[in-house]
N, C-alpha and C positions, 0 to 999 in steps of 0.2 A: 345308669342313672346315678349321678353323684349323690353321696349321702348328705344329710342335713348338717350344717355347720354346728358343731358343739363347742361352746366357749370353754377355754382352758382356764379354769378358776383354781388358783392355789389357795386352798383354805388355810394352810399353815401361815401364809403371808397375811391373810385377812385377819386372823385372830392373834397374830404375833404382837407382842408388846413392843412399843416404840423404843428404839435405842436411846433416845433422849426424851425423858419425861418432862413435859411442859405444862401439865395441869395436875390438879390434886385428885384425891380419891373420889370426892363428891362429883367433880366434873366428869370423871370416868363413869360414874353411875348413870349420869345423864346420857352421854354420847355413845357409851358402849352397851351397858346392860339394858337401858330403856330401849335403845335401838333394836337389840336382839329380841326383847320381849314383844315389841310392836311388830317386828318382822315375822315372828312366829304367828301372830294373829293374822297378818296379811296373807301369809302362805296358806294357812288352814282355811280361813274364811273364803279367800278367793278360790281355792281348790274346791271347796264344798259348794260354793255358789255357781261356779262357771264350768268346772271340769267334771263334777260328779254326775250331772245329768238327773239327779234325784233330789235337787234342792227343795222341791215342793212336789207332793203327791196328793192328788185330789180324788175323792171317790165319785164315780159316775160322771166323769168329766173327760171331754175330748182334749186333744193336744192344744187347741186354741184356748179353751177355757183355762187349762192349767197354766199356759204361758201368760194369759191375761192376768190371772191372780198373782203370779210371781212378779210381773212387771208393775202392776198398779196397786198392789197391796191387798191385804186381807183384814178382817176384823175379828174380834173375839166371838166365840160361839155363844149360843144362848145359855142362860142360867140353868135351864133344865139339863142340857147335855153336859155342862161343866160340873154340875153336882153329881151326875152319874159317873163321870170320869174320875172325880175325886174319891168317890166311894170305892171304885174298883181298881184304880191305877195308882193310888198313893198321893203324897203331898205335892208332887210336882204339878198337879193339875188343879189345886185348890186356889186358883187365882180369881180375883174379882173380874167379872166379865165387862162391866161398864161402870166403873166407880165414878168417872167424871161426868156421867149423864150424856155421853155423846150419842149421835144418831146411831140407829141399829147397824147401818151399813158403813159407818165411818171406817175408812181404811187406815189401819195402824202400822202396817209392816212394809210400806212402800220404800222405806229407807234401807231395808236390808241389803238391797243390791249395791248400795253405796258404802257399806261398812268398810270393806278393804281399802277403798280410796280415801276414806276419812282417816284411817290408820296411817296411810301413806303421808297425808298432810301432817299428822302428828310426828312421823319420822322426820319430816322436813324441819319442823320446829325443834326437834331434838338435835339435829345435825348443824343447823345454822350457827349457833354460838360457837361450837367447836371449830367449824370451818373458818369463821372470822378470826378466832383466837390464833389458830395455827398459821393461817396464810397472811394475816395482816397485823393483828394487835400485839402478839407476843414479840414480833420483830427480831427474833434470833438472839435475844438478850442472854438467855441461859447458855446457849452455845458459845457466845462470846466470852463468858466467864469461865466456862469449863475448858480450859486450855490444857491439852494433853500432848506429851512428847510423841513424835512420830515413831520413835524407835521402839519403845516398850509400852506406849499407851498409858503411862502413868501421869497423874495430874501434876502439872507444873504449878505448884501452890503459889509461889511468889508472883508469877504473872497473873494468876487468877485473882489474887488479892489486889493487885494494882488495877486491873480492869474493874473489879467490884467497887473499889474506892473512887475511881474516876466516875463511874456511873452514879454513885451516891452523890458526889459533888455536883454533877450535872443534872440532878433530879430525875435521872433515868429510872431509878428504883421507885420513885413516887409515881411516875406515869405508869410504870409496869403494874403496880398494885392497884391503881385506880382503874386501869383497863381490865384487870382480873376481876375486880368487884363488878364492873359493868357486865362481864360475861356471866358471872354468877347470877346477877339480876335477870339477865336474858334467859338463863336456864330455868329460873323460877317462873318467869313470864311464859315460857314455852309450855310448861306443865299446865298452867292456868288456861292457856289458850286451847290446849288439847282437851282438857276436861270440859271447857265451855262448848267447844264444837260437838263433842260427844253428847253433852247434855242437851244441846239443841236438837241433834239428830234423833236422840232417843226420847223425844217427847218431854223434855225437862225433867227427866227422872234419873239422870246419871249422878248428879251431885249428891243425892241421898241414897243412891243405889246400894252402896256398901253397908251403911248403917241399917237400912230397912231389911236388907237380905240377911245380915247377921242376926238381927232381932228375930227374924222368922226362923232361921235355922236353929237358934238356941232356945226358943220358947215354943211350947205346944199351944199356947193361948193365942198366938197371932193368927188371925183368921185367914188373911189373904197372903199369897205368895208373891212378893214383888218381882222375883226373877221371872215368874210365869207371866206377870203383867207386861213386862218389857219384852220378854222373849218367849211368847207362847209357842207350844209345840203342836197344839191342835187349834185350828182357826176356821173361820167361816168366810166364804167368798161368794159374792153375788155377781153373776155375769149377765149382761144384757146383750141380746142378739136381735138382729132384724129377722122377723118372721116372713111367712109366705106372702101375706097381704100387707107387707110393709108395716106390720105391727111390731111393737117392741116386746120381745119375750125375755122374761127374767128367770134365771136358773140359779139356785143356791146349792152350794156343795161344801162338804167338810174336807179340809186339807191338812196334811201333816207337814210341819217344818222341822225335820229332824236335826238340821244344823243348829237349832237353838239350844239343844242339849249341851253343845260345846260353848255357844255364846253366853249362856247363863253364867257359867263358872269362869270363863276366860275374862269377861268384863268385870266380874267380881274381884278376881285376883288383880286385874289391871287397876281397878279403883284403889285397892289397898296399896299397890305399888306406888301409884301417884301420890297418895296421901303420905306415906312414909317418906318418899323422896322429897316432897315439899317440906315436911317437918325437919328432916336432916339438913336440907339446904338453907332453910330459914335460921336454924340454930347456928350453922356455920357462919352465916352472914352476921348474925348478932355477936358471935364470938369475935369476928374481925372488928366490929364496932367497939366492943369492950377493950380490945387490944389497942385500938387507936385512942382510947380514952386513958390509957396508961396502965391497964391491968396486964401484968406480965403473962406472956404465953409460955408454953412448954419449951419452945426454942430458947427463949430468954432465960428461963430457969436453968436449963442445961448448960448454957453458956453465959453465966452471970458476969464473967469478966468483960464481956463485950457490951458496949453501950449501944444497944439495938433500938432503933426507932421503929415506930409502928409499921411503917411502910416496908421495912426490911424483913419482917417476919415471913411473909408469903414467899419472898425470894429465897430466904434461908431454908424454908421447908422443902422447896423444890430442889435446891442444891443438895440438901441432905439425901433426897431420894435418888439423885444421880451420882452420889459418891458412896464409897464404902465407909465404914465407921472410922477407920484410921485417917482416910483422906479428909473427912469432914472435921475431925478433931484437929488435924494439922492446919486446915484452912482457918478454923476459929482461932487457934493460937497465933497464927501469922497475922490475922486481922487485928487481934488484940495488940500484938506487938507493933503493928503499923499505926495504931492509935496511941502509942506511947506507953503501953504497959509492958513490964518485963515478961519474958517467956516463962511459963510455968514448967517446973521440972517434971519429967515423965516419971510415972510410977513404975515399979518393977514389972507389973503386968503389961503396961503399955510398951515398955522396952522389949519384953519377950515377944509381943505380937509383931513389933516392927522387925525383929530378927527373923521370926518365922516367915514373914512376908518377903523379906529380902532373900532368904534362902530358896523360897519357892520360885 
C-alpha cells in the first residue's frame, strides 16, 4: 500500500527574506507578522474544533445531543449555576449570563465552528495588498534602478543614477509613490475589514473586547468578565427530540467548551495587535502627508545636498534598504553631481571604509 503523499515544504524558503526589498517595515508587519499570527490562530482553533474530538463535552448527553449542541450552538448557563461556579472556580466564571435580556435558550456559540474560516478570510485581506504590489503595482522599478555588475555584483552607481533621473523626469517616481500610498490604504482597510467581520461574528463585542477585558483584568471592581461572555467555557444546551408518541421531548444539559480558554486570550492579543498595527499604519501615512506638504524627512536631512521632492522619499528609503551605507552615500553624491552640484570631498573615515571594502 503506497504511503500518503507528504508535501515537501522548505521552511527556510518560506521565512527567507526577499533578496530585493520592495516594501517598507510597516508593510511587512501586515503581510508577514499579521499573516503568521492569524495562521497560528487558524491552526490551533481548527485543530481544537475538528481534530481533537473533545471540542465540546456535555454531561448526561448521548453522541447525538453533543453533536447537536456543537453544530447549532449553546447558551449561557443559569444565574444560579454561574454564581456557584464563580465562588468555587475563580474569576474566569464570573460572567454575566444574560445581560442583553435574550431568551433563555438563545444560542450564542453557533459561530465557533466558523472561527478558523473567518481568520482565513482575514489572512486573505492581509495578503491581497502585498500580492497586488509585488505582482502588478511595483512594476520592477527598484530592480531597474539597482543595476549591479555581473562580475562582482557591485552597484553600478552611474547607471543607477541615470535610470533614477530618467524615471523622475517621466514621473515614474510619482506614480510609484502614489501606488505605494494606495497599498498602505489597502492594508489599513484590510485591518478594519478583519475587525468588522470578527465583531459581527462575535455578537458585536469584538470592537470593545480589548478595552473591556483589560478593565476587567486590572480592576477587582468590575463585576462581569467580558472574556467569559464572549467565550464561555461552561454553557447550557437544550436539545429537542421526537418521543415515542410523536411528542417533542426537551432535554437540557451542561457542556464544557475547553477551547475557549485559548480563544479568550488569543483574541485579546489579536485585538491589541490590530489596534497597534492600525496606529502605526495611520501615523506612517500621516508622516507621508506631512512630507508631501514640505516637511523634511530623515532621508532629506541626511542628504541635504539633494533637492528631494516628496515623491522621492519613499523610493530613496527603499533604495537605502537595498544598498549598503557606502553604496547609498555614493549614489547620493552622484545624484547631487548629476543635479549640478560639485562632489563633496570624502572624509578620512569614508576613505578608510572604501579602502577596507576594496581590499576585501
